[in-house]
VOPAGU-2260 file (C-alpha; in pm, 1 decimal, decimal comma):
REM VOPAGU-2260
SITE   aa  ch    i         X         Y         Z
SITE  MET   A    0   -7492,0   -2991,7    5172,2
SITE  PRO   A    1   -7121,6   -3092,6    5330,4
SITE  TYR   A    2   -6951,1   -2787,4    5173,4
SITE  VAL   A    3   -7225,4   -2553,1    5272,4
SITE  TRP   A    4   -7200,4   -2647,6    5624,8
SITE  MET   A    5   -6845,8   -2615,1    5679,7
SITE  MET   A    6   -6870,6   -2300,7    5534,3
SITE  ARG   A    7   -7128,0   -2199,1    5756,4
SITE  ARG   A    8   -6901,1   -2276,5    6073,7
SITE  SER   A    9   -6582,2   -2201,1    5937,8
SITE  SER   A   10   -6447,2   -1919,2    6181,8
SITE  PRO   A   11   -6357,1   -1568,8    5990,2
SITE  SER   A   12   -6001,1   -1605,3    6074,5
SITE  ALA   A   13   -6008,6   -1925,5    5870,1
SITE  ILE   A   14   -6121,1   -1776,4    5600,8
SITE  ARG   A   15   -5909,3   -1533,0    5591,1
SITE  VAL   A   16   -5636,8   -1807,8    5618,2
SITE  ALA   A   17   -5762,5   -2042,6    5325,2
SITE  THR   A   18   -5817,8   -1690,2    5064,3
SITE  LEU   A   19   -5494,1   -1589,5    5135,5
SITE  LEU   A   20   -5357,9   -1939,9    5067,6
SITE  PHE   A   21   -5569,8   -1955,1    4754,6
SITE  LEU   A   22   -5401,2   -1599,4    4641,0
SITE  ALA   A   23   -5078,2   -1707,5    4738,0
SITE  LEU   A   24   -5150,8   -2022,6    4504,7
SITE  SER   A   25   -5281,7   -1833,9    4205,1
SITE  SER   A   26   -4971,4   -1611,8    4216,6
SITE  ALA   A   27   -4775,0   -1877,4    4214,4
SITE  ALA   A   28   -4983,0   -2054,3    3907,9
SITE  VAL   A   29   -4912,4   -1709,2    3756,5
SITE  ALA   A   30   -4565,8   -1686,7    3794,9
SITE  GLU   A   31   -4551,1   -2098,8    3636,5
SITE  THR   A   32   -4741,0   -2062,9    3339,5
SITE  ARG   A   33   -4647,0   -1696,9    3219,0
SITE  ALA   A   34   -4254,1   -1668,6    3038,9
SITE  PHE   A   35   -4121,6   -1353,4    3152,0
SITE  ILE   A   36   -3743,4   -1195,3    3064,6
SITE  LEU   A   37   -3608,7    -899,2    3205,1
SITE  VAL   A   38   -3475,2    -634,2    3015,6
SITE  GLY   A   39   -3282,9    -337,0    3249,8
SITE  LEU   A   40   -3284,8      46,2    3076,6
SITE  ASP   A   41   -3025,0     267,4    3181,0
SITE  GLY   A   42   -3114,1     597,1    3127,9
SITE  LYS   A   43   -2822,1     771,5    3212,0
SITE  THR   A   44   -2507,4     636,8    2960,3
SITE  PHE   A   45   -2509,6     743,6    2638,5
SITE  PHE   A   46   -2327,2     648,9    2302,4
SITE  GLU   A   47   -2279,7     924,0    2039,8
SITE  PRO   A   48   -2060,1    1034,0    1767,3
SITE  GLU   A   49   -1853,4    1174,3    1947,8
SITE  GLY   A   50   -1831,1     924,0    2263,7
SITE  ALA   A   51   -1989,6     809,4    2524,1
SITE  ARG   A   52   -2144,0    1073,5    2761,7
SITE  ASN   A   53   -2281,2    1048,8    3095,7
SITE  GLY   A   54   -2627,1    1220,3    3276,5
SITE  PRO   A   55   -2798,1    1277,3    3597,9
SITE  ASN   A   56   -2991,8    1002,4    3761,2
SITE  GLY   A   57   -3319,7     922,3    3786,4
SITE  HIS   A   58   -3456,6     752,3    3424,6
SITE  ASP   A   59   -3302,9     394,3    3510,4
SITE  ALA   A   60   -3600,0     154,0    3460,9
SITE  VAL   A   61   -3644,0    -296,0    3460,8
SITE  GLY   A   62   -3886,2    -411,6    3177,2
SITE  ILE   A   63   -4063,7    -681,2    3218,7
SITE  ILE   A   64   -4130,3    -862,7    2926,8
SITE  ASP   A   65   -4375,9   -1157,7    2818,4
SITE  VAL   A   66   -4232,2   -1416,8    2584,0
SITE  SER   A   67   -4536,6   -1632,8    2579,4
SITE  ASP   A   68   -4508,0   -1634,0    2228,0
SITE  GLU   A   69   -4168,3   -1681,8    2159,6
SITE  ALA   A   70   -4121,3   -1494,1    1773,8
SITE  ARG   A   71   -4332,0   -1226,7    1957,4
SITE  PRO   A   72   -4212,2   -1089,6    2229,7
SITE  ARG   A   73   -4409,3    -783,7    2435,5
SITE  LEU   A   74   -4312,7    -550,3    2699,6
SITE  VAL   A   75   -4632,5    -558,8    2984,8
SITE  HIS   A   76   -4457,7    -351,0    3270,9
SITE  THR   A   77   -4210,2    -122,3    3345,2
SITE  LEU   A   78   -4062,0       3,1    3706,3
SITE  PRO   A   79   -3832,9     250,0    3773,9
SITE  LEU   A   80   -3559,7     112,4    3927,1
SITE  ASP   A   81   -3160,7     211,1    3910,5
SITE  ASN   A   82   -2944,2     -18,6    3665,6
SITE  SER   A   83   -2633,7      70,3    3454,2
SITE  VAL   A   84   -2462,6     -49,8    3160,3
SITE  TYR   A   85   -2136,7      34,1    3328,8
SITE  GLY   A   86   -2013,9    -348,3    3436,6
SITE  PRO   A   87   -2151,5    -664,8    3229,5
SITE  PRO   A   88   -2511,2    -721,9    3114,7
SITE  THR   A   89   -2566,1    -964,0    3358,6
SITE  ASN   A   90   -2728,2    -790,8    3629,7
SITE  LEU   A   91   -3066,8    -979,2    3650,0
SITE  GLN   A   92   -3225,4   -1295,0    3655,5
SITE  ILE   A   93   -3507,6   -1458,7    3760,9
SITE  THR   A   94   -3544,7   -1711,4    3982,8
SITE  PRO   A   95   -3616,8   -2078,6    3864,0
SITE  ASP   A   96   -3993,8   -2102,7    4016,5
SITE  GLY   A   97   -4061,2   -1750,8    3840,4
SITE  ARG   A   98   -4168,8   -1575,1    4112,7
SITE  LEU   A   99   -3898,1   -1275,2    4180,9
SITE  GLY   A  100   -3688,5   -1098,9    3965,0
SITE  LEU   A  101   -3384,8    -968,1    4124,2
SITE  MET   A  102   -3196,0    -701,6    3948,5
SITE  ALA   A  103   -2854,7    -532,3    4063,0
SITE  SER   A  104   -2770,4    -151,6    4024,6
SITE  SER   A  105   -2381,6    -139,8    3948,9
SITE  VAL   A  106   -2350,5     254,1    4022,3
SITE  LEU   A  107   -2497,1     606,6    4043,9
SITE  MET   A  108   -2369,3     930,7    3872,2
SITE  ARG   A  109   -2253,4    1201,5    4064,4
SITE  GLN   A  110   -2209,2    1557,1    3944,4
SITE  GLU   A  111   -1883,3    1737,9    3880,6
SITE  GLY   A  112   -1843,9    2053,5    3740,0
SITE  THR   A  113   -2047,1    2025,5    3420,8
SITE  ALA   A  114   -1966,7    1638,4    3390,0
SITE  TRP   A  115   -2106,8    1347,7    3550,7
SITE  TYR   A  116   -1924,8     999,9    3687,9
SITE  ALA   A  117   -1993,1     704,1    3765,9
SITE  HIS   A  118   -1973,9     572,0    4200,4
SITE  ALA   A  119   -2055,2     210,4    4244,5
SITE  ASP   A  120   -2387,0     156,6    4415,8
SITE  ASP   A  121   -2454,0    -156,8    4639,6
SITE  ARG   A  122   -2782,4    -268,5    4586,9
SITE  LEU   A  123   -3006,5    -563,6    4471,6
SITE  HIS   A  124   -3339,6    -523,6    4387,1
SITE  VAL   A  125   -3623,2    -778,8    4454,9
SITE  VAL   A  126   -3920,5    -808,2    4232,1
SITE  ASP   A  127   -4222,9    -999,9    4290,5
SITE  LEU   A  128   -4301,0   -1082,3    3947,9
SITE  ALA   A  129   -4623,3   -1240,9    4059,3
SITE  ALA   A  130   -4800,3    -943,1    4121,7
SITE  ASN   A  131   -5035,4    -780,7    3940,0
SITE  PRO   A  132   -4862,6    -556,4    3812,7
SITE  PRO   A  133   -4543,0    -702,0    3944,3
SITE  GLN   A  134   -4376,4    -491,6    4231,3
SITE  LEU   A  135   -4066,3    -411,5    4375,2
SITE  ILE   A  136   -4012,3    -568,9    4757,7
SITE  GLU   A  137   -3731,1    -443,5    4856,7
SITE  SER   A  138   -3371,2    -355,5    4805,0
SITE  VAL   A  139   -3127,4    -559,6    4940,6
SITE  ARG   A  140   -2759,2    -440,4    5001,6
SITE  VAL   A  141   -2436,5    -619,3    4858,0
SITE  GLY   A  142   -2149,5    -536,7    4789,3
SITE  LEU   A  143   -1963,1    -240,2    4599,9
SITE  GLN   A  144   -2048,7    -204,1    4187,7
SITE  PRO   A  145   -2237,5    -533,2    4188,6
SITE  SER   A  146   -2278,4    -656,0    3875,1
SITE  GLY   A  147   -2321,9   -1013,6    3734,6
SITE  ILE   A  148   -2570,5   -1224,2    3908,9
SITE  ALA   A  149   -2640,3   -1592,9    3933,6
SITE  ILE   A  150   -2936,3   -1802,1    4084,3
SITE  ASN   A  151   -2899,5   -2160,0    4154,9
SITE  LYS   A  152   -3104,6   -2488,0    4024,2
SITE  ALA   A  153   -3275,1   -2517,0    4345,4
SITE  GLY   A  154   -3407,9   -2160,4    4369,2
SITE  ASP   A  155   -3289,4   -2098,8    4713,1
SITE  LEU   A  156   -2921,8   -1973,7    4670,3
SITE  VAL   A  157   -2788,9   -1629,8    4496,5
SITE  LEU   A  158   -2451,3   -1521,1    4396,2
SITE  VAL   A  159   -2348,3   -1150,1    4354,1
SITE  ALA   A  160   -2029,9   -1074,3    4172,3
SITE  ASN   A  161   -1899,0    -711,3    4348,9
SITE  ARG   A  162   -1697,0    -548,7    4089,1
SITE  GLU   A  163   -1541,7    -266,0    4304,2
SITE  GLY   A  164   -1560,4    -478,0    4590,9
SITE  ARG   A  165   -1406,0    -735,4    4454,6
SITE  SER   A  166   -1591,0    -972,7    4618,8
SITE  VAL   A  167   -1854,2   -1240,1    4555,4
SITE  THR   A  168   -2177,9   -1195,2    4757,8
SITE  ALA   A  169   -2377,9   -1479,7    4877,7
SITE  LEU   A  170   -2765,8   -1483,0    4951,8
SITE  THR   A  171   -3077,7   -1666,5    5011,4
SITE  ILE   A  172   -3400,6   -1673,4    4884,9
SITE  LEU   A  173   -3707,0   -1782,5    5103,4
SITE  ASP   A  174   -4051,7   -1704,1    4932,3
SITE  THR   A  175   -4015,1   -1372,4    4859,2
SITE  VAL   A  176   -3726,7   -1288,1    5150,9
SITE  VAL   A  177   -3391,3   -1236,1    4998,4
SITE  ARG   A  178   -3101,6   -1195,6    5268,5
SITE  ALA   A  179   -2695,3   -1156,8    5259,5
SITE  VAL   A  180   -2530,7   -1464,1    5446,0
SITE  ALA   A  181   -2144,4   -1380,2    5343,1
SITE  THR   A  182   -1937,9   -1181,0    5129,3
SITE  VAL   A  183   -1625,0   -1356,0    4984,2
SITE  ASP   A  184   -1285,0   -1176,2    4875,8
SITE  VAL   A  185   -1204,4   -1300,6    4567,3
SITE  GLY   A  186    -910,6   -1082,7    4539,8
SITE  ASP   A  187   -1003,6    -888,3    4166,5
SITE  GLU   A  188   -1321,8    -720,1    4039,0
SITE  ALA   A  189   -1531,1   -1008,3    4007,9
SITE  ALA   A  190   -1760,8    -901,1    3695,9
SITE  ALA   A  191   -2040,7   -1236,9    3630,1
SITE  VAL   A  192   -2062,4   -1537,0    3804,7
SITE  ALA   A  193   -2253,2   -1870,1    3685,0
SITE  PHE   A  194   -2357,3   -2167,0    3892,7
SITE  THR   A  195   -2288,3   -2560,9    3789,8
SITE  PRO   A  196   -2602,4   -2757,3    3782,4
SITE  ASP   A  197   -2527,2   -2944,3    4092,4
SITE  GLY   A  198   -2496,3   -2606,4    4260,2
SITE  LYS   A  199   -2160,3   -2732,2    4430,1
SITE  ARG   A  200   -1974,3   -2482,1    4235,8
SITE  ALA   A  201   -1949,1   -2173,2    4070,8
SITE  PHE   A  202   -1713,3   -1982,5    3806,4
SITE  ILE   A  203   -1650,8   -1597,8    3865,0
SITE  ALA   A  204   -1543,7   -1362,7    3566,3
SITE  LYS   A  205   -1220,7   -1163,6    3689,7
SITE  ASN   A  206   -1270,3    -918,0    3399,3
SITE  LYS   A  207    -951,6    -743,4    3454,8
SITE  ALA   A  208    -737,4   -1027,0    3591,5
SITE  ALA   A  209    -799,6   -1218,5    3273,4
SITE  ARG   A  210    -922,1   -1517,8    3511,6
SITE  ILE   A  211   -1181,9   -1696,9    3603,0
SITE  GLY   A  212   -1200,1   -1806,1    3957,7
SITE  VAL   A  213   -1346,5   -2090,7    4105,3
SITE  LEU   A  214   -1584,8   -2116,7    4454,5
SITE  ALA   A  215   -1693,8   -2411,8    4610,3
SITE  ILE   A  216   -2018,0   -2432,8    4774,3
SITE  ASP   A  217   -2154,7   -2604,1    5064,3
SITE  GLY   A  218   -2529,5   -2524,7    5151,0
SITE  THR   A  219   -2460,4   -2103,5    5227,6
SITE  LYS   A  220   -2101,7   -2176,8    5242,0
SITE  VAL   A  221   -1884,6   -2040,9    5012,2
SITE  ARG   A  222   -1535,1   -2076,7    4960,7
SITE  TYR   A  223   -1241,2   -1965,2    4693,7
SITE  ASP   A  224    -938,7   -2128,4    4652,0
SITE  ARG   A  225    -686,5   -1857,5    4435,7
SITE  SER   A  226    -467,0   -2215,2    4349,7
SITE  LEU   A  227    -780,2   -2299,6    4098,0
SITE  ASP   A  228    -788,2   -1989,8    3869,1
SITE  ILE   A  229    -861,7   -2042,3    3503,1
SITE  PRO   A  230    -650,9   -1787,2    3241,4
SITE  VAL   A  231    -862,2   -1644,9    2999,0
SITE  GLY   A  232    -901,9   -1369,8    2758,9
SITE  SER   A  233    -831,4   -1003,9    2918,6
SITE  GLY   A  234   -1177,7    -810,5    2953,6
SITE  VAL   A  235   -1343,7   -1098,3    3054,1
SITE  TYR   A  236   -1726,9   -1058,5    3136,6
SITE  GLY   A  237   -1976,4   -1307,2    2944,4
SITE  LEU   A  238   -2007,7   -1669,1    3138,6
SITE  ALA   A  239   -2228,2   -1945,3    3134,3
SITE  VAL   A  240   -2228,6   -2322,6    3215,3
SITE  THR   A  241   -2346,1   -2589,4    2976,2
SITE  PRO   A  242   -2665,3   -2767,9    3121,8
SITE  ASP   A  243   -2496,7   -3089,4    3129,1
SITE  GLY   A  244   -2193,9   -2872,7    3383,9
SITE  MET   A  245   -1911,1   -3036,5    3120,6
SITE  LEU   A  246   -1784,0   -2633,1    2959,7
SITE  VAL   A  247   -1768,2   -2300,2    3066,4
SITE  LEU   A  248   -1760,3   -2046,1    2814,0
SITE  THR   A  249   -1653,3   -1721,6    2857,4
SITE  GLY   A  250   -1673,1   -1396,4    2629,0
SITE  ASN   A  251   -1343,7   -1196,8    2658,2
SITE  THR   A  252   -1354,7    -823,1    2532,6
SITE  GLY   A  253    -954,2    -808,9    2555,5
SITE  PRO   A  254    -817,9    -461,0    2665,3
SITE  GLU   A  255    -958,8    -222,9    2481,7
SITE  PRO   A  256   -1355,8    -266,5    2375,5
SITE  SER   A  257   -1432,0    -213,9    2028,1
SITE  ASP   A  258   -1104,3    -133,7    1902,2
SITE  GLY   A  259   -1123,9    -323,4    1598,1
SITE  HIS   A  260    -903,3    -625,3    1699,7
SITE  ALA   A  261   -1066,6    -915,5    1732,2
SITE  ASP   A  262   -1139,1   -1136,7    2025,5
SITE  THR   A  263   -1217,5   -1464,4    2169,0
SITE  VAL   A  264   -1487,5   -1726,1    2377,5
SITE  SER   A  265   -1290,4   -1951,8    2597,2
SITE  VAL   A  266   -1378,7   -2282,6    2633,0
SITE  ILE   A  267   -1315,7   -2442,5    2973,2
SITE  ARG   A  268   -1365,9   -2797,3    3038,8
SITE  ALA   A  269   -1540,5   -2784,1    3365,9
SITE  ASP   A  270   -1643,6   -3162,0    3485,1
SITE  ALA   A  271   -1272,4   -3233,3    3656,0
SITE  ALA   A  272   -1115,0   -3124,8    3940,3
SITE  ARG   A  273    -909,8   -2907,1    3826,4
SITE  PRO   A  274   -1091,8   -2683,1    3508,6
SITE  LEU   A  275    -876,8   -2626,7    3241,3
SITE  VAL   A  276    -922,7   -2428,1    2907,3
SITE  ILE   A  277    -912,7   -2636,6    2618,8
SITE  ASP   A  278    -982,8   -2403,8    2329,8
SITE  HIS   A  279   -1015,4   -2067,8    2237,5
SITE  ILE   A  280   -1261,9   -1947,0    1940,9
SITE  GLY   A  281   -1243,3   -1618,8    1727,1
SITE  ILE   A  282   -1528,0   -1425,6    1763,0
SITE  GLY   A  283   -1448,8   -1047,7    1723,8
SITE  ASP   A  284   -1426,3    -764,0    1784,8
SITE  THR   A  285   -1562,6    -767,3    2231,9
SITE  PRO   A  286   -1774,6   -1013,6    2254,4
SITE  GLU   A  287   -2024,3    -872,8    2503,8
SITE  ALA   A  288   -2272,9   -1121,9    2666,9
SITE  LEU   A  289   -2352,0   -1495,1    2552,8
SITE  ALA   A  290   -2589,3   -1728,7    2696,2
SITE  ILE   A  291   -2621,3   -2145,0    2620,2
SITE  ALA   A  292   -2916,1   -2304,4    2526,4
SITE  PRO   A  293   -3163,1   -2497,6    2779,9
SITE  ASP   A  294   -3054,8   -2831,5    2566,4
SITE  GLY   A  295   -2691,7   -2715,6    2557,3
SITE  ARG   A  296   -2660,0   -2748,7    2188,9
SITE  HIS   A  297   -2657,7   -2372,7    2132,5
SITE  ALA   A  298   -2441,0   -2098,7    2250,1
SITE  VAL   A  299   -2485,8   -1680,4    2132,5
SITE  VAL   A  300   -2252,2   -1422,8    2180,1
SITE  SER   A  301   -2373,0   -1021,4    2118,8
SITE  VAL   A  302   -2022,7    -875,8    1921,9
SITE  VAL   A  303   -2065,5    -523,7    1976,8
SITE  ARG   A  304   -1767,0    -460,3    1696,8
SITE  GLY   A  305   -1704,5    -132,2    1688,6
SITE  ALA   A  306   -2053,6      15,7    1730,5
SITE  SER   A  307   -1960,8     164,5    2111,7
SITE  ALA   A  308   -1660,7     349,8    1958,6
SITE  PRO   A  309   -1669,5     710,9    1861,2
SITE  HIS   A  310   -1755,6     756,7    1484,5
SITE  SER   A  311   -1433,1     910,0    1447,9
SITE  ALA   A  312   -1215,8     584,6    1610,1
SITE  PRO   A  313   -1043,9     370,8    1333,6
SITE  GLY   A  314   -1225,5      79,8    1498,5
SITE  TYR   A  315   -1573,8     219,5    1501,4
SITE  THR   A  316   -1864,1     -12,6    1275,4
SITE  PRO   A  317   -2224,5     122,0    1289,1
SITE  THR   A  318   -2364,4    -218,4    1419,0
SITE  GLY   A  319   -2298,6    -553,4    1527,3
SITE  VAL   A  320   -2398,3    -906,4    1477,4
SITE  VAL   A  321   -2526,5   -1183,8    1649,6
SITE  ALA   A  322   -2309,2   -1503,4    1659,0
SITE  LEU   A  323   -2401,3   -1887,8    1684,7
SITE  LEU   A  324   -2153,6   -2114,9    1863,2
SITE  ALA   A  325   -2281,9   -2551,4    1850,9
SITE  ILE   A  326   -2172,6   -2730,9    2148,0
SITE  ASP   A  327   -2071,7   -3161,8    2010,5
SITE  PRO   A  328   -2163,1   -3375,8    2288,1
SITE  ASP   A  329   -1812,0   -3460,7    2318,1
SITE  GLY   A  330   -1711,7   -3124,1    2381,3
SITE  ARG   A  331   -1606,7   -2951,7    2133,5
SITE  VAL   A  332   -1697,2   -2557,5    2012,4
SITE  ARG   A  333   -1762,8   -2461,1    1683,2
SITE  ARG   A  334   -1841,1   -2096,4    1531,5
SITE  VAL   A  335   -2153,5   -2192,5    1281,2
SITE  SER   A  336   -2371,7   -1927,8    1202,6
SITE  LYS   A  337   -2403,5   -1536,3    1219,4
SITE  ALA   A  338   -2635,4   -1239,3    1179,2
SITE  GLU   A  339   -2632,7    -900,4    1173,5
SITE  ALA   A  340   -2770,7    -717,8    1474,7
SITE  GLY   A  341   -2814,3    -366,0    1598,5
SITE  ALA   A  342   -2602,5     -46,6    1724,3
SITE  VAL   A  343   -2391,7    -165,4    2044,0
SITE  THR   A  344   -2575,4    -488,7    2140,3
SITE  GLN   A  345   -2549,5    -563,5    2509,7
SITE  GLY   A  346   -2736,7    -826,4    2685,8
SITE  ILE   A  347   -2839,6   -1161,7    2479,9
SITE  VAL   A  348   -3067,0   -1415,9    2601,7
SITE  PHE   A  349   -3308,1   -1746,9    2475,5
SITE  SER   A  350   -3646,6   -1786,3    2426,5
SITE  PRO   A  351   -3772,4   -2093,2    2711,5
SITE  SER   A  352   -3781,5   -2338,5    2399,8
SITE  GLY   A  353   -3453,1   -2199,2    2326,1
SITE  SER   A  354   -3554,0   -2192,4    1951,5
SITE  TYR   A  355   -3525,7   -1828,8    1942,2
SITE  VAL   A  356   -3267,9   -1565,7    2088,3
SITE  TYR   A  357   -3331,6   -1223,7    2222,4
SITE  VAL   A  358   -3063,2    -954,2    2178,5
SITE  GLY   A  359   -3049,1    -588,7    2302,1
SITE  ASN   A  360   -2944,7    -305,0    2101,0
SITE  TYR   A  361   -2879,8     -56,7    2351,6
SITE  VAL   A  362   -2839,1     245,7    2099,0
SITE  ASP   A  363   -3165,9     141,3    1889,4
SITE  ARG   A  364   -3372,9     105,7    2190,9
SITE  THR   A  365   -3475,6    -245,6    2053,5
SITE  ILE   A  366   -3464,8    -603,3    2123,5
SITE  GLY   A  367   -3385,2    -762,7    1817,7
SITE  VAL   A  368   -3558,1   -1153,0    1775,5
SITE  TYR   A  369   -3369,4   -1389,8    1580,7
SITE  GLN   A  370   -3427,9   -1833,5    1537,3
SITE  VAL   A  371   -3245,9   -2131,8    1561,8
SITE  SER   A  372   -3316,0   -2388,7    1306,6
SITE  GLY   A  373   -3066,3   -2628,2    1320,0
SITE  ASP   A  374   -2649,3   -2460,7    1298,1
SITE  THR   A  375   -2856,3   -2171,5    1144,1
SITE  LEU   A  376   -2895,9   -1839,0    1334,5
SITE  THR   A  377   -3195,8   -1647,9    1102,3
SITE  ASP   A  378   -3283,5   -1289,7    1187,7
SITE  THR   A  379   -3683,3   -1295,0    1188,2
SITE  GLY   A  380   -3667,2    -888,4    1152,7
SITE  TYR   A  381   -3941,9    -863,4    1438,2
SITE  ARG   A  382   -3796,2    -507,4    1687,8
SITE  LEU   A  383   -3964,4    -489,9    2003,2
SITE  ASN   A  384   -3949,4    -136,6    2035,2
SITE  LEU   A  385   -3849,1     -23,8    2440,2
SITE  PRO   A  386   -3884,6     311,1    2623,6
SITE  GLY   A  387   -3472,8     350,6    2749,0
SITE  GLN   A  388   -3170,5     167,9    2598,2
SITE  PRO   A  389   -3180,1    -204,6    2680,1
SITE  ALA   A  390   -2868,0    -241,0    2891,7
SITE  SER   A  391   -2889,5    -593,8    3009,8
SITE  LEU   A  392   -3133,7    -937,0    2977,9
SITE  GLY   A  393   -3195,6   -1212,5    3201,8
SITE  GLY   A  394   -3433,9   -1457,8    3261,3
SITE  ARG   A  395   -3449,6   -1791,9    3461,2
């Protein structure tokens, strides 16, 4: 028989190559068929009735959550990896093919007397999600206090926003190898970053400057032009681009988060040579993170309100809220629905179909699940309990 004849005459090296190829294809198929999101679990910063408190390093992790059943996500694995709630909750992403998870470690704690203080880290963890179980491949050095991460649609270029470094680091992806190729000075703290769909531009949240920067991208060459900076609200962290590239939405937490004062989401018309702010939407106190649905018809915002403030503060509230925005074809954005959330809402992400929304409740150590039906957001009541505090959420 031809198949048996070929196997008998194959050399041991050829068999090894065929076996490795089969395993690689099998791993890729697993990554493609299983739907994951990542959650960063911070074990060293705590929001308590008296206020925020830091503790020692060594209790952080990244959780890998299977969302194949979108209504009932489940935690399938954790890896002990440093990360932090310091900075925006956008410090982790999954490559478009589902193979790799990337997570930045923004700060580590240093003890001074009896207190612990944050100081900048500079590592980007690379996790193989196709391995069984998932495992750390390596940690790559980037800029100081890496915070926001974006991956282009082609899956071959990563941008990391470095807050203390006041820069953006560009890295290439080739199979499972991630390497830094350039760092671009942007003049201000860079808290988050987002690609346009064609990969030729990216936007940077310059949180303390209350501006959005614009990057021009040509292959692995990244150029920043300060003259294109866009004024938005202060304390800008949340940042997302619609799938058609028409709009950029930003979440502006205000000069003093959790102070009781209402803050905004800015709407930027991005599909022009000079992007312009076209609207500001009142959203409540401290819009911590936002995400746009896969079909581009909705956005969701995690609003902390006063839940991260000391309980004695005038602006304190015990819980946050999830807000739903409708995005019309003409570029108009409207707030259409909301639902109550847990204490200190952080990362937020849509399910792969866009029918569900997941939000991390930091103090509660849960992920809340919400359903989107038309322009209505409904709390399903399902809570995924976590072994740590969810500081960030990220998907593909």
